C-alpha positions as CSV (number, residue, x, y, z in Angstrom):
1,M,-124.3,61.6,20.6
2,S,-123.2,59.2,23.3
3,Q,-126.1,56.9,22.7
4,Y,-125.4,56.9,19.0
5,I,-121.7,56.2,19.4
6,S,-122.4,53.4,21.9
7,R,-124.2,51.5,19.2
8,L,-121.0,51.6,17.1
9,Q,-118.8,50.3,19.9
10,R,-116.5,47.6,18.7
11,R,-118.1,47.1,15.3
12,S,-115.9,46.4,12.4
13,P,-114.3,49.6,11.0
14,T,-116.0,51.2,8.0
15,T,-112.7,51.8,6.3
16,T,-110.4,48.9,5.6
17,P,-107.4,49.5,7.9
18,R,-103.8,49.3,6.8
19,L,-102.1,46.5,8.8
20,W,-98.9,48.1,9.8
21,L,-95.6,46.3,10.0
22,P,-94.6,45.2,13.6
23,H,-93.1,48.0,15.7
24,R,-93.7,50.7,13.0
25,R,-94.5,54.1,14.3
26,P,-97.5,56.0,12.8
27,R,-96.6,58.7,10.3
28,R,-99.5,61.0,11.0
29,V,-101.7,61.3,14.1
30,A,-105.1,63.1,14.4
31,M,-105.0,64.7,17.8
32,L,-108.3,65.9,19.3
33,S,-108.9,68.6,21.9
34,V,-112.5,69.8,21.7
35,H,-112.9,72.1,24.6
36,T,-109.6,73.9,24.7
37,S,-107.2,75.0,22.0
38,P,-103.4,74.5,22.2
39,L,-103.2,78.1,20.9
40,H,-105.0,79.5,24.0
41,Q,-103.2,81.2,26.9
42,P,-102.9,78.7,29.8
43,G,-104.5,79.9,33.0
44,T,-107.5,81.5,31.2
45,G,-110.9,79.9,31.0
46,D,-110.5,76.1,30.5
47,A,-106.9,76.4,29.3
48,G,-104.4,74.9,31.7
49,G,-102.0,72.1,31.9
50,M,-103.7,70.1,29.2
51,N,-102.9,72.9,26.7
52,V,-99.2,72.8,27.6
53,Y,-99.3,69.0,27.4
54,I,-100.7,69.0,23.9
55,V,-98.4,71.7,22.6
56,E,-95.2,70.2,23.9
57,L,-96.1,66.6,23.1
58,A,-97.1,67.4,19.5
59,Q,-93.9,69.3,18.9
60,R,-91.7,66.5,20.2
61,L,-93.7,63.9,18.2
62,A,-93.1,66.0,15.1
63,A,-89.4,66.0,16.0
64,I,-89.3,62.2,15.8
65,N,-91.1,62.3,12.4
66,I,-94.7,61.8,13.6
67,E,-96.8,64.5,12.0
68,V,-99.6,65.8,14.2
69,E,-102.9,67.5,13.2
70,I,-104.7,68.9,16.2
71,F,-108.5,69.4,15.8
72,T,-110.0,72.0,18.2
73,R,-113.2,74.0,18.4
74,A,-113.1,77.6,17.0
75,T,-113.9,80.0,19.8
76,T,-113.6,83.3,17.9
77,G,-114.8,84.4,14.5
78,G,-112.3,85.0,11.7
79,L,-109.9,82.3,12.8
80,P,-108.0,80.7,9.9
81,S,-109.2,77.1,9.3
82,T,-105.6,75.9,9.8
83,V,-102.6,77.2,11.6
84,E,-99.1,75.7,11.4
85,M,-98.1,75.8,15.1
86,A,-94.7,74.3,14.4
87,P,-93.0,72.3,11.6
88,G,-95.0,69.0,11.4
89,V,-97.8,70.3,13.7
90,L,-101.0,71.7,12.2
91,V,-104.0,73.1,14.2
92,R,-107.4,72.8,12.6
93,H,-110.2,75.0,13.8
94,I,-113.7,73.3,13.7
95,D,-116.9,75.4,13.7
96,A,-119.2,73.8,16.4
97,G,-121.7,76.1,18.1
98,P,-121.4,79.8,18.8
99,Y,-117.9,81.0,19.0
100,E,-118.2,82.6,22.4
101,G,-120.4,82.1,25.5
102,L,-120.2,78.3,25.7
103,N,-119.0,76.8,28.9
104,K,-117.3,73.4,28.9
105,E,-120.5,72.0,30.4
106,D,-122.4,73.1,27.2
107,L,-120.1,71.3,24.8
108,P,-121.7,67.8,24.8
109,A,-124.5,69.3,22.7
110,Q,-121.9,70.4,20.1
111,L,-120.2,67.1,19.7
112,C,-122.2,66.1,16.6
113,A,-121.3,69.4,14.9
114,F,-117.6,69.0,15.9
115,T,-117.6,65.4,14.6
116,H,-119.1,66.6,11.3
117,G,-116.3,69.2,10.9
118,V,-113.7,66.6,11.6
119,M,-115.2,64.3,9.0
120,Q,-115.3,67.1,6.4
121,A,-111.6,67.8,7.0
122,W,-110.8,64.1,6.6
123,A,-112.9,63.8,3.4
124,G,-110.5,65.9,1.5
125,H,-107.7,63.4,2.0
126,R,-106.9,60.1,0.5
127,P,-107.9,56.9,2.4
128,G,-105.4,56.1,5.2
129,H,-104.4,59.8,5.7
130,Y,-104.4,59.3,9.5
131,D,-102.6,56.3,11.1
132,L,-104.0,56.8,14.6
133,V,-106.3,59.0,16.7
134,H,-105.2,60.4,20.0
135,S,-107.9,62.1,22.0
136,H,-107.6,64.2,25.1
137,Y,-110.3,64.5,27.8
138,W,-113.7,62.8,27.6
139,L,-115.3,65.2,25.1
140,S,-112.6,64.6,22.6
141,G,-112.8,60.9,23.4
142,H,-116.3,60.6,22.0
143,V,-115.3,62.3,18.7
144,G,-112.2,60.2,18.5
145,W,-114.1,57.0,19.1
146,L,-116.3,57.6,16.1
147,A,-113.4,58.9,13.9
148,A,-111.2,55.9,14.7
149,Q,-114.1,53.6,13.8
150,R,-114.8,55.4,10.5
151,W,-111.2,55.7,9.5
152,G,-110.1,52.2,10.4
153,T,-107.4,53.3,12.9
154,P,-106.5,52.6,16.5
155,L,-107.7,55.0,19.2
156,V,-105.4,56.2,22.1
157,H,-107.1,58.2,24.8
158,A,-105.7,60.4,27.7
159,M,-108.2,61.2,30.4
160,H,-106.3,64.1,32.0
161,T,-109.0,64.3,34.7
162,M,-111.8,61.8,35.7
163,A,-115.3,62.6,36.9
164,K,-115.3,59.9,39.6
165,V,-112.0,61.0,41.0
166,K,-113.0,64.7,41.0
167,N,-116.3,64.0,42.7
168,A,-114.6,62.0,45.4
169,N,-112.4,65.0,46.2
170,L,-114.7,68.0,45.8
171,A,-113.9,71.3,47.6
172,D,-116.7,72.6,49.9
173,G,-119.5,74.0,47.8
174,D,-118.0,72.9,44.4
175,T,-120.3,71.5,41.8
176,P,-120.0,67.7,41.1
177,E,-119.4,66.4,37.6
178,P,-122.6,65.2,35.9
179,A,-123.6,61.5,35.5
180,A,-123.4,62.0,31.7
181,R,-119.7,62.5,31.9
182,V,-119.2,59.4,34.1
183,I,-121.1,57.4,31.5
184,G,-119.2,58.9,28.6
185,E,-115.8,58.2,30.3
186,T,-116.8,54.6,30.9
187,Q,-117.6,54.1,27.3
188,I,-114.4,55.6,26.1
189,V,-112.3,53.5,28.5
190,S,-113.9,50.4,27.0
191,A,-113.6,51.6,23.4
192,A,-109.9,52.8,23.4
193,D,-107.2,50.5,22.1
194,R,-104.8,52.1,24.6
195,L,-105.2,54.6,27.5
196,I,-102.4,56.9,28.7
197,A,-102.2,57.6,32.4
198,N,-99.9,60.3,33.9
199,T,-99.0,58.2,37.0
200,A,-99.3,54.7,38.4
201,E,-102.0,56.0,40.7
202,E,-104.0,57.2,37.8
203,R,-103.7,53.8,36.2
204,E,-105.1,52.2,39.3
205,E,-107.9,54.7,39.4
206,L,-108.8,53.8,35.8
207,V,-108.9,50.1,36.7
208,H,-110.8,50.6,40.0
209,H,-113.3,53.3,39.0
210,Y,-113.8,52.4,35.3
211,A,-113.0,48.7,35.0
212,A,-110.2,49.5,32.5
213,D,-108.2,46.5,31.3
214,P,-104.8,46.9,33.1
215,A,-103.0,45.7,29.9
216,K,-104.5,48.6,28.0
217,V,-103.2,51.3,30.3
218,A,-99.7,52.7,29.8
219,V,-98.1,55.1,32.3
220,V,-96.3,58.1,30.7
221,H,-95.2,61.0,32.9
222,P,-95.8,64.4,31.4
223,G,-92.7,66.5,30.8
224,V,-91.4,70.0,31.2
225,N,-89.8,72.4,28.8
226,L,-86.3,72.4,30.3
227,D,-85.1,75.1,27.9
228,R,-87.8,77.5,29.1
229,F,-88.1,76.5,32.8
230,R,-84.6,76.7,34.3
231,P,-83.0,78.6,37.1
232,A,-81.5,81.0,34.5
233,D,-80.0,84.1,36.2
234,G,-81.6,83.4,39.6
235,R,-84.1,84.7,42.0
236,A,-82.8,88.2,42.6
237,A,-82.8,89.0,38.8
238,A,-86.3,87.6,38.4
239,R,-87.6,89.7,41.3
240,A,-86.0,92.8,39.9
241,R,-87.7,92.2,36.5
242,L,-91.1,91.7,38.2
243,G,-90.7,94.6,40.6
244,L,-90.8,92.4,43.7
245,P,-89.0,93.0,47.0
246,Q,-85.7,91.2,47.2
247,D,-86.0,90.1,50.9
248,A,-89.7,89.0,51.0
249,L,-91.2,85.6,51.7
250,I,-93.1,85.0,48.5
251,P,-95.5,82.0,48.4
252,L,-96.9,81.9,44.9
253,F,-100.1,80.5,43.5
254,A,-100.1,80.1,39.7
255,G,-103.1,78.5,38.0
256,R,-106.7,78.7,37.2
257,I,-108.8,80.3,40.0
258,Q,-111.5,77.8,40.9
259,P,-112.4,75.8,44.0
260,L,-110.6,72.6,42.7
261,K,-107.2,74.4,42.8
262,A,-107.9,75.7,46.3
263,P,-106.2,79.1,46.2
264,D,-108.3,80.0,49.2
265,V,-106.3,77.5,51.3
266,L,-103.2,79.5,50.6
267,L,-104.9,82.7,51.7
268,R,-106.2,81.1,54.9
269,A,-102.8,79.7,55.6
270,V,-101.2,83.1,55.3
271,A,-103.8,84.6,57.6
272,V,-103.0,81.9,60.2
273,L,-99.3,82.6,59.8
274,L,-99.7,86.3,60.3
275,D,-101.9,85.7,63.4
276,Q,-99.0,83.7,64.8
277,R,-96.2,85.9,63.5
278,P,-97.4,89.5,63.0
279,D,-93.8,90.5,62.5
280,L,-93.8,88.8,59.1
281,R,-96.4,91.1,57.7
282,S,-93.8,93.6,56.5
283,R,-91.9,91.0,54.6
284,I,-94.4,88.7,53.0
285,L,-96.0,89.0,49.6
286,V,-98.6,86.6,48.1
287,P,-99.0,86.7,44.3
288,V,-102.0,85.0,42.8
289,V,-101.3,84.6,39.0
290,G,-104.2,83.2,36.9
291,G,-107.7,83.7,35.7
292,L,-111.1,82.6,36.7
293,S,-112.2,79.1,35.5
294,G,-114.9,76.5,36.0
295,S,-117.1,77.1,39.0
296,G,-114.9,79.9,40.0
297,L,-116.7,82.0,37.4
298,A,-119.8,82.1,39.6
299,K,-117.9,84.2,42.2
300,P,-115.6,86.5,40.1
301,E,-114.5,88.5,43.2
302,G,-114.7,85.7,45.7
303,L,-110.9,85.5,46.3
304,Q,-110.4,89.2,46.7
305,K,-113.3,89.4,49.2
306,L,-111.8,86.5,51.1
307,A,-108.5,88.3,51.4
308,S,-110.3,91.3,52.8
309,R,-112.3,89.3,55.3
310,L,-109.1,87.6,56.5
311,G,-107.4,90.9,56.9
312,I,-104.6,90.1,54.5
313,A,-105.6,92.2,51.4
314,D,-102.5,94.4,52.0
315,V,-100.1,91.4,51.3
316,V,-102.0,89.7,48.4
317,R,-101.5,90.7,44.8
318,F,-103.7,89.5,42.0
319,H,-102.2,89.2,38.5
320,P,-103.8,88.0,35.2
321,P,-102.5,84.9,33.4
322,V,-99.1,85.4,31.8
323,G,-97.2,83.8,28.9
324,Q,-94.9,80.9,29.5
325,E,-91.7,83.0,29.5
326,Q,-93.0,85.4,32.1
327,L,-94.5,82.5,34.1
328,A,-90.9,81.0,34.3
329,D,-89.8,84.3,35.9
330,W,-92.7,84.2,38.5
331,F,-91.5,80.7,39.4
332,R,-87.9,81.8,39.8
333,A,-88.9,84.8,41.9
334,A,-91.1,82.8,44.3
335,S,-89.8,81.4,47.6
336,V,-92.2,78.5,47.2
337,L,-95.0,77.5,44.8
338,V,-98.1,76.5,46.7
339,M,-100.5,73.9,45.2
340,P,-103.2,73.0,47.7
341,S,-105.4,71.3,45.0
342,Y,-108.1,68.9,45.8
343,S,-107.4,66.8,42.7
344,E,-104.5,66.9,40.2
345,S,-104.0,64.4,37.4
346,F,-100.3,65.3,37.5
347,G,-99.7,69.0,38.2
348,L,-97.5,70.3,35.5
349,V,-96.8,73.6,37.2
350,A,-95.2,71.7,40.1
351,I,-92.5,70.3,37.7
352,E,-92.2,73.7,35.9
353,A,-91.5,75.5,39.2
354,Q,-89.0,72.9,40.3
355,A,-87.2,73.1,36.9
356,A,-87.0,76.8,37.5
357,G,-85.3,76.2,40.8
358,T,-88.2,76.7,43.2
359,P,-89.5,74.2,45.8
360,V,-93.2,73.3,46.0
361,L,-95.7,73.0,48.9
362,A,-98.5,70.9,47.6
363,A,-101.4,68.7,48.7
364,A,-100.6,65.0,48.6
365,V,-103.2,64.2,45.9
366,G,-103.2,62.7,42.4
367,G,-99.9,62.9,40.7
368,L,-98.3,65.5,43.0
369,P,-96.5,62.9,45.1
370,V,-94.8,61.8,41.8
371,A,-94.0,65.4,40.8
372,V,-92.7,66.5,44.2
373,A,-90.0,64.6,46.2
374,D,-91.4,65.2,49.7
375,G,-88.8,66.7,52.1
376,R,-86.2,67.1,49.3
377,T,-87.7,69.2,46.6
378,G,-90.7,70.5,48.5
379,F,-93.3,69.4,51.1
380,L,-96.5,67.4,50.7
381,V,-99.4,68.0,53.1
382,R,-102.2,65.6,53.7
383,G,-105.5,67.3,53.7
384,H,-106.4,71.0,53.3
385,D,-106.0,72.4,56.8
386,P,-104.7,75.9,56.4
387,A,-102.7,75.6,59.7
388,A,-100.7,72.7,58.2
389,Y,-99.7,74.9,55.2
390,A,-99.0,77.8,57.6
391,R,-96.5,75.6,59.5
392,V,-94.5,74.9,56.4
393,L,-94.6,78.6,55.3
394,R,-93.2,79.5,58.7
395,D,-90.3,77.1,58.1
396,F,-89.5,79.0,54.9
397,A,-89.7,82.3,56.8
398,D,-87.5,81.2,59.6
399,D,-84.8,79.5,57.5
400,P,-83.8,81.8,54.5
401,A,-81.5,79.0,53.3
402,L,-84.3,76.5,53.0
403,S,-85.8,77.7,49.7
404,P,-82.5,77.9,47.7
405,R,-81.3,74.6,49.1
406,M,-84.5,72.8,48.1
407,G,-84.6,74.8,44.9
408,E,-81.2,73.3,43.8
409,A,-82.5,69.8,44.5
410,A,-85.8,70.6,42.7
411,A,-84.0,71.7,39.5
412,R,-82.0,68.4,39.5
413,H,-85.2,66.4,40.1
414,A,-87.0,68.1,37.2
415,Q,-84.3,67.0,34.7
416,S,-85.8,63.5,34.6
417,F,-89.1,64.9,33.2
418,G,-88.1,66.1,29.8
419,W,-90.7,66.1,27.0
420,D,-88.4,64.1,24.7
421,T,-88.7,61.2,27.0
422,A,-92.5,61.6,27.2
423,A,-92.8,61.8,23.4
424,A,-90.7,58.6,22.9
425,A,-92.8,56.7,25.5
426,T,-96.0,58.0,23.8
427,A,-94.8,56.8,20.4
428,D,-94.3,53.3,22.0
429,V,-97.9,53.4,23.2
430,Y,-99.0,54.2,19.6
431,V,-97.1,51.1,18.3
432,A,-98.7,49.0,21.0
433,A,-102.2,50.4,20.1
434,A,-101.6,49.6,16.5
435,Q,-100.6,46.0,17.2
436,S,-103.6,45.5,19.5
437,Y,-105.9,47.0,16.9
438,R,-104.4,44.8,14.1
439,R,-105.1,41.7,16.2
440,H,-108.7,42.8,16.9
441,V,-109.4,43.5,13.2
442,R,-107.9,40.1,12.2
443,S,-110.1,38.4,14.8
444,L,-113.2,40.2,13.4
445,H,-112.4,39.0,9.9
446,G,-111.4,35.5,10.8
């Protein structure tokens, strides 16, 4: 598929494009998410922050009169071909490969089938039905590349994560991303009319690692649903609903369980803390909320076994992924959210926890230094030494006022990350992509 698409790169479109009026927003966007559906539960399989991103962005775009049709791969039989997720937002299920049993790494072989399904859906519409293609992650980028060429529309792409960045920050024993992904990402960076980066650092990584044209990369911070993630009725009420002890130190991990997210670093830090302060054992509880994902699937009981080896199984509680409303309660109930990730494009859960009034202890990687105001709304740690995380956890244990004080600042900090702002900025990127595309087409046709 990649070799075939590469021959199409920057050829004239096969459909005559509509040359939009300057500064006009698109009316309808085809949004592509091949490997994970916006209807899936975040925290399971490959569903995570990108699912939340697509759901929230699509709904906010529809609210400003940009209709969104999301194409995703059908993963169970009997799904309806289309689902209206919200007014102005339609999810289209595309048959591509067996419904179940395919890992993300198996999906490149299904891109031709997925592209065929997208083209079949498009064939039922009049020419010019879609004004723009917005693809998410490199697998979708390859389908979007061909679709944009065929439909005569601009292509906007969001990387979300990058192979070269992940490979430079691997956890011990984790599996590197394959060369085929690096090649595919490089092709998409060259082909897209505009690229969306979550942070200025991601923008620099695109330029440095993939030779992206700086003028094509726009920085748009992801947002947070401020209606859902808010302090609400406070920590005590949230702990009561979840059956958690009121006076405990609760460092929370919430996310997909895989080496990249480093939940093991939290467990090792707790073991260090209890070695130093055995008196804390009776008043510490460590919830791990999430499901296995990625290379974590190879060792389904690895984290539980680690807790036993470290002698802390009595204070660690494993919980399956939960819906967004209950996740907000977990954030409110926690003393601190711990994110020791090796790589994060942004780290949506960091903003969600802060919006709920909870500080964050995170690795100083990727977009986390943007999401967390170090020393004010949480703490950033350089590296992944469990002892460094243990020192911060001890501060929270010794100063009961630290968590609520930082939590108040965190909630204020999160207010500047609303999805309405992100959607408006994304719409501006669409307009810039259309103008760039129009200039390119005019140059091709003299």
